[in-house]
N, C-alpha and C positions, 0 to 999 in steps of 0.2 A: 624384586629387582626395581624398586621405585627409587629414582634419584631425585634429590631436592630440585625445585624449580630452577631452571637455568644451569644446572650442573651437568657435566658430561659423564656418561656411564663409563665405568671401567672397561677395559678390554674384555674381561670375562663376562661382565654384564651384557655387553654389546653382542658377543657371539652366542651367549646363551639365549638372548632375545631372538637372534636369527634362528637358532635351533627350535625355539618355541613356534616361530612362524612356520618353519619347515614341517613341524609335527602336525600342523593344521591340515596338511595334504594327506596324512596317513589314511590308509584304507583298511586297516585291521579293525575288526569288530571288538577285540579285547582291549587294545591299548594303542594310543597314538604317541609315537616317539619321533623326535627330530634330532638330526645330527649335523654339525658343521665342523669341518676339518680345516685347520690352518697350518701354515708353515711358520718358521721362526720369526719371520718379518711380520706376521699377522695377516698374510694374504690368504684368502679362501682358496683351498684346493679342491674341495668337494662338499656337497650337501646331500642329505638323504632323509627319507622318512620310511616308516615301515608300511609294507603293503605286499600284496600278491605279485607274482611275476608279471611283467609287462604283457598286456593283452589278455590276461586272465580276468574272470569275473571277480569284482571286488568283494572282499569278505563283509564289508558293511552292507552290501546288497544281498549276497547269499553267503551266510556264515559257513566257514570251513569247519572241519571236525575239531579243531582246537579252540574255537571261539568261546566255548563254555568252560574251558579249563581255568584253574586259579593262576594268578600271576606267577610266572617263574616255573610253572609245571606244564607238562604235556607239550613241550616245544616241538617234539617230533610230529605232533598232530596239526600244528599250526602251518599254514601255507604261506605266511608272510615272510618276506625277506626283510631282515631288520634294518633300521636306519643306518647303523654304522657300516655294514658291508655295502649298502647302496651308496654311501658317501665315499668309501674307500675305492669303489669301482670307478669313480670319476677322477681319481688322482692319477696324473701322468707318471709320477715317480713316488712310490710309497715311502721311500727312504727320506723324502723331504717333509713327511708328516711330523709336526711338532706337538700340536694340541688338538685334542678331540673334545668337542663340546656336545653334550647330549642332554636331553631332557630327563633321561633315566640312566643310571650307571649300566655299563654293558653286561649282558648275560655272559655266561662262561664261554659260549661259542664265539660271540663277538669279541670277547677279551682275548681269546687265542689269536684271532685275526689281527687285532690291534697290536698285540705283542710282537707280531711278525713284521711290523712296519718300523719306521723311525720314531714313533710316538714317544714323547717324554712326559706328557701330562694328559690326564683325563679330568674334565671338569663337568659336573653333572648337577641336576637339581633334585632328583628323586632317587633314593636307594632302591635298586632292584634286588629281589630276594635270592641272589647268587653270591654268597660270601666267598666262594672260590675265586671269583673274578678279582677281588681285591688282593688275594694272595698271588695270583698270576702277575698283577701289576707290580706288586712289591718285589717279587722275584726278578722282574725285568727292569727294575729301576724306573718305573713309570709312576709319576706322582698321581695320587688318588685324591681328588679334591671335590668334596661335597659342598657345593656352594649354597650358602644359606643367607638370604637377604635379611637386612636389619628389620 
């Protein structure tokens, strides 16, 4: 997501950069993910990162039972709340959600939540190993955009 000197980042680059910054707060030992949710006008409705429930011991300090699982597997053992639901919980009106920017494409559980909002686009940097998520997006007319910088 490098823009030439003096040039302005695209909207997608800007919000993916915000998602990358949010991911730096993640407390999951397995993966750090950040998410930014915007409305049609490009106003931020919510931000989130993955980590254990508020007040719990961070997985980066004391690994949870899912910490050693492969990416995309053993989600039922992981104690982290994913970045996307954490961002959705900040939204006052989920029908106003237009774009979801995430450092990783949503897992199937998060995709089900996103499909139950007004989301029209998902823009992400890294493909998560849940192919079913892309099918849910397609069935719900949500654009699936794997952003690849030049």
